[in-house]
VEXMI-524444 format. One record per residue: x, y, z of N, C-alpha, C in turn. Coordinates in steps of 0.001 Angstrom, whole numbers, plus 524288, in hexadecimal, padded with zeros to 5 digits. Layout:
# VEXMI-524444
XYZXYZXYZ;...
***
This chain:
# VEXMI-524444
9B951555C908BAF9B4095548E08A199B30454EC308B46;9AE8754DBF08D7B9AD035486F08EDF9A9275466508AD4;9A9A05416C0895B9A62753F040858A9A3B353A25087E6;99E83539B30874799BA1535390894199878532EF084C3;998E252DD6083FF995A652B1C0802A991395288F0832C;98C745293A0813C987EA5273808414983B2525580804F;980275222B0826C97B8D5208107F82976D55232D08200;97257522D207F7B96DB152550081A196C405231A086F4;96D9551E2D0880396C7B51BE408D2796FA851E8B09179;97416520C5090169779A52333093EA976F25291609463;9737E52B63091459734C53113090BE97237533DD095EC;96ECA531C00992D96D885346809E22972385348F0A1C9;97518530410A215979C0530180A56997DFD533C40A35B;97EA2533EA09E399828E5375E09BE09810B53D1309CD9;97C1253E6109C2997A41543BB09D1097B325455E0A2B8;979DE542010A65197AAD543290ABDD98079543F80AD0E;983BD540AE0AAD79895D5412C0ABA598B945463A0A987;989A6547EB0A50C98B7E54CD00A2C1989E05516F0A623;985155515C0A818983655559A0AB8C986D6555F60B06B;988BA551810B24598C2D551720B6D499199553900B594;99344553140B0B0998A0554770AF349995A55A030AD2F;9955C55C330AACE99614561380A82D995FA565C90ABFD;99844569FA0AA509981E56EEE0AD17994E25729E0A9C2;990CC574CA0ABD798D935786E0A8ED9885A576170A76C;984D05798B0A5EF97F7F577E80A4AF97DF25790C09F0A;9817E57B1B09BF59805C57C150967B98326577EE09347;9800E57460091009823756FF608E1C980F3570950885B;9850157065085209847F5712A07F809850756BEC07CC7;980F856A3C07A2A980EB5651A077AD9823456597071ED;98669562FD0707A988575634006B1E9885055DBB068D2;9868B55D64064089865E5585906160982E3558B105C9E;9835C554CE0594A98047554A90548197A81553F8055B1;9774F55533051E9971B1554300523B970F754E540532F;96DC754D02056FE96CB55478805829970B4544E005BA4;97478547D505D9D9788B54583060EA9768C543EA06647;972415463B068039701E544E906D1E970595494907115;970EF54E1806F4B9714F5528F072DE96C585532A07628;967DB5532C0739A962E9553EB07667961E954F6F07A32;9630F54AB607898962525462807BFF965B6546A1080DB;96A875486B0802F96DFD54901084AF96C2854D7508830;96A46551A6085E89683F55606088FE963935544008C44;96040550FD08A1195BD254EDF08D0E95DBF54BCC091C9;961D9548B60911396405545B1095719663454953099AA;968E054D780981796AE95514409BD896678553DB09EDA;962645556A09C0595DEA557FD09E7C95B5C554640A280;95ACF54F6F0A1339589B54BB00A4F395BF254B650A9E2;9611254B750A93C9649B54B600ADBE963DB550300B133;96233554820AEDB9615E5595C0B1C495BD3559BD0B3F5;958AD555A40B31D9536C555810B54E94F21557920B1C7;9505E5588D0ACD594C6155A500A923948DA555AC0A7E5;943CA556850A85394010552440A75A93CEA553010A266;93CCE557B00A0449395E558D309BD393C5A55A35096DE;940C4557AD095FC9440F558D80917B941565576408C68;9416C55B01088AE93F51559F30837D943DC5598707FB7;942D3559CB07ABF946F255961076D894A3455E480766C;94D4A55E720725A950B5562DE0716494D81567AC06FF2;94F1056C4A071C694C2C57118070A194DA05737906B5D;94DC45704E0674D94F98572160623494CAB576DD06040;9479157703060E09449757B6405EB79441457FE90628D;943D757ED90679C94357582FC06B7B94883584EB06D8A;94CC45827606C32952205839F06DCF953665822507371;94FAA5829E07714950E05815B07C8194C2057EE407F2A;94D3457AE70824B9494E5789E085C694B3C5796F08B5A;947B057AC508ED0948FE57B8509457946875771E09782;949935750309B21947C0570D509E8994917572340A42A;946A356F7B0A7B5947E856FFC0AD4794A0656ACE0AF30;94E6D56B230B1BD950D6566880B40394FB8566420B9D3;952B95630A0BC6C952535625E0C214952C2567A30C4D0;94F48568A20C87A94F7556D7B0CB7894E075724E0C84D;94B96571980C3CD94A1B5760D0C09594E755783D0BD34;952F1575930BD3795767577670BA1F955F4577A50B451;9574557BF70B1BE9560B57C980AC3695A06579CA0A8CB;957F0577520A4C295B19574A50A0D4959245767B09B87;95CAA578AB0985895B3A57A8D0932C95DE55773C08F02;95AE6575DC08B0395CE5572D10869D95C3F57621081B2;9609C5778D07F5C960A557ABD07AA29620C5776B075EA;95FC7578B607178961375765106C829618C57AB606880;9665757C05066FA967365806106367967F357EAC05DBD;9666D579E705C7F96739577D20573F964EE57B58052FD;9605857D72053DF95D8A5805B04FCE95EC75862E04F8C;961F058840053199630158DDC052BB9672C58EE304E97;966EE5938704C6296A9C5950A0484596F73597C804A70;96EB459AE304E9B9732959DA2050DE9721659EF505697;9760B5A0F605928975BC5A21905EC2971975A6310600F;970505A98705C5396C695AD9605D40967325AB3705ED3;965BC5A6DC05C76960D55A44605DD7960E55A27C0638D;965595A0920654E965D459EE506AC6965A85A39806E6D;968285A7CF06CE4968025AC8D07015962775AEB007078;95F9C5AE7506C2295A375B05E06C10956B85AD5506FD4;957F05A86E070D5954CB5A54A07473956A95A5D607A14;95AD35A8F007AE395CC15A9DB080279605E5A5AF0823C;9634B5A32607ED49669B59EC40807096AA45A0500848A;96C6F5A52108475970765A6C00883796E865A66008DD6;969915A78008EB4967695A700093FD967BE5A15F095E5;966B659DBD0926C9671059830093D096CB85969B094D8;970415984C0915D975B559696091A9978695982D096B7;9769E59C51099159792D59E3509DD49758359DED0A28B;971A859A740A24C96DBD599F50A67096F73596800AAFD;9733E593150AA16974C858F560AE1A9716A58A710AE14;96D9858A2F0AA8596A49585940AA0296D025818A0A68E;96AE457CBC0A68396CE2578B00A30796B5757A0209D73;96F1F579EC099DE96E2957AED0945D970795767C09125;96D3D5740408E0F96EF456FFD08A6B96E2257234084F0;97258572D808200972295759F07D07973BD572060788B;9700757115075009713156E460702C972795723306BE9;9762A570DC0689B9780A574240645597A455795606654;97DCC5792206A349800D57DF606C589836F580EF06875;9854157E4B064649887A580FB0607D985835856705DCC;9805C5855705E1B97D2F5898005BC497D5C58E8905EFF;97F0158E1F063F697F47592C7067589849C5931906A0E;98889591310677C98DC7590BB069C398FAD595C406C61;98EC759A36069FD990A459F3006C1398DD75A10107103;9899059E8107262986855A010076F89878159C9A07BBD;98A115983807AF998A8C5944F07F1498E68595DF0835B;98D1F594AE0883B990C9595D908C84995AC5926D08C1A;99A005948608DDA99EF8591B908D8499F1758CBC090BB;99C0558C8D094F399C27587FA0985D9984C583AC096C7;995D1584410923B992335803B0905F9953057B3108F51;9929E576C70903999508571A108F989937C56F6308A46;9975956E270871B9966056BB80820D995C3565DB082BF;9919A563C4080809909155E28080A498FCE55C6707B02;9930E558B90795A992E9556C507406990805515807406;98C9C55082070B098A0D54B740704D98A855498206AB6;98C0E5449706A3598C505424006503989DF53CD70651F;9876353B7B060D79850C536520605798921532B505DF9;989E952E460607398DB252A7B05E8D98AFA5267205B16;98DFE523880582598BCF51FC70546B988A351B72056F3;989D951A0405BB29873C5159705E419825C5173906150;9807051C020606797BC551DDB0632097CF35208906848;981D05202F06A0898348522DF06ECA9846C5289506D97;984F952B95071BC98660531150714498B755320207431;98E335361D072AF992D1537D20758E991D553D710772E;992F153E9507C1899251543DA07E0F99789545A108041;9992254A5707EDB99E1554C88080B399CF7551D208310;99FB2552F40875999EF4557F9089F09A3EB5598908CBB;
***
């Protein structure tokens, strides 16, 4: 597992570097509330050419964006669901096996549905205002 400590000024470079290093397009973001998951996902989306990124899809569960060349990028936030059935009801399995970019916040809420090749990304807020990301 690789760990990178970064500040908000470095976030775009760190995001770009992670996209170059990872294998797979399903990224699972794990960390406490306020750790910076959504902020990091925005940086990743920008690296993929997304221009119209909004906030976290907390109430709608998923936001869809278009990146460079029309590539689909999906941002999920499962914080508010109670169990995997809610995710199944919204058709999450179609997304998980679509081959598109998937950024998933609170993946522990749908752990039993996740593909084995998904990449776990851990984000933590450090005392000095910096963040640490491990993958």
